C-alpha angles and dihedrals in degrees: 000000000000117000141177124200120211088267086081094098093280098312100102123070105205130067109248095241090053092047092051091046091051096049090045090054089050090054096248110162100178123040129185103219117186135170134194108269094332143071121236142138101054098126097043089063094048092056088064095044092253117139107227119214097207120214150153129231102217106217143175120197097334093319116115108216101183142326126243118205116192116231092202142340091294088058091053087053092049096053093043092050091047092049093047092052090046093051093047092050092049090218125147117252115243131220088247105094120233116249117246134175098211103029131077117220118213 
């Protein structure tokens, strides 16, 4: 399950604490949690014993290009580093997904 809270720059519809509460009540133990061009929400999941699969929805002007899901903490670092470099360069993301060692691209 891949979810976005409303912290995802206006794209999600549910506050993160409510989303985590709901999936915990449903017995979800692992949650794919992605945001538009940012990483958030990791610690809110861990407080409810839900393993977050952290990711980023890479997007340009309301068009999601692809989603990166980190395999581990190195993967979180990879996508954060990529996004930081991207934001500093002020370049447009392309449909061609970046290559990562510790992140799956969907």
